[in-house]
C-alpha positions as CSV (number, residue, x, y, z in Angstrom):
1,M,2.5,181.9,-30.9
2,L,1.9,180.3,-34.3
3,M,-1.1,182.6,-34.9
4,L,1.1,185.7,-33.9
5,A,3.7,184.4,-36.5
6,I,1.1,184.1,-39.2
7,A,-0.1,187.6,-38.3
8,M,3.4,189.0,-38.4
9,L,4.1,187.3,-41.9
10,G,0.8,188.6,-43.2
11,I,1.7,192.2,-42.3
12,A,5.2,191.6,-44.0
13,T,3.4,190.7,-47.2
14,V,1.3,193.9,-47.1
15,I,4.1,196.1,-45.7
16,P,7.5,195.0,-47.2
17,D,9.4,195.9,-44.2
18,R,12.3,193.7,-43.0
19,P,11.6,193.7,-39.2
20,F,8.2,192.2,-39.6
21,L,9.5,189.4,-41.8
22,V,12.3,188.7,-39.3
23,L,10.1,188.7,-36.4
24,G,7.5,186.5,-38.1
25,L,10.1,184.0,-39.1
26,S,11.7,183.9,-35.7
27,L,8.3,183.2,-34.0
28,V,7.8,180.4,-36.6
29,V,11.1,178.9,-35.4
30,G,10.1,179.2,-31.8
31,A,6.6,177.7,-32.4
32,S,8.3,174.8,-34.4
33,F,10.5,174.0,-31.6
34,S,7.9,174.2,-29.1
35,I,5.7,171.8,-31.1
36,L,8.5,169.4,-31.6
37,V,9.3,169.5,-27.8
38,R,5.6,169.0,-26.6
39,E,5.2,166.1,-29.1
40,A,8.6,164.5,-27.5
41,I,7.2,164.8,-24.2
42,A,3.5,164.0,-24.5
43,P,2.8,162.4,-27.8
44,S,-0.6,163.0,-29.5
45,P,-2.5,160.6,-31.6
46,Q,-1.3,162.2,-34.8
47,T,2.4,162.5,-33.7
48,R,4.0,162.0,-37.1
49,I,1.9,164.4,-38.9
50,T,2.5,167.1,-36.3
51,Q,6.2,166.4,-36.4
52,I,6.4,166.5,-40.1
53,T,4.5,169.9,-40.1
54,A,6.7,171.3,-37.5
55,L,9.8,170.3,-39.3
56,L,8.4,171.6,-42.7
57,L,7.8,175.0,-40.9
58,L,11.3,175.0,-39.6
59,I,12.9,174.2,-42.7
60,I,10.9,176.9,-44.6
61,S,11.7,179.6,-41.9
62,I,15.4,178.6,-42.0
63,Y,15.3,179.2,-45.7
64,G,13.6,182.5,-45.2
65,F,16.4,183.6,-42.9
66,A,19.1,182.5,-45.4
67,D,17.3,184.5,-48.1
68,I,17.2,187.6,-45.9
69,I,21.0,187.1,-45.1
70,K,21.8,186.8,-48.9
71,T,19.9,190.0,-49.7
72,L,22.0,192.0,-47.2
């Protein structure tokens, strides 16, 4: 899911169209929540790094959604 989000955000940088950006950001939100739930259920050896990365992605995507809403 994260690779699909990266692809959608890559397309959104080449083709400045709002649906690609919204879809990419929503996929990032879903992937971040999925990573956080997976780490809560079955922790990996690098749990802290994974959680920080997922939270960082979540914060950036929420900021992106706020920016999109502001430009409407």
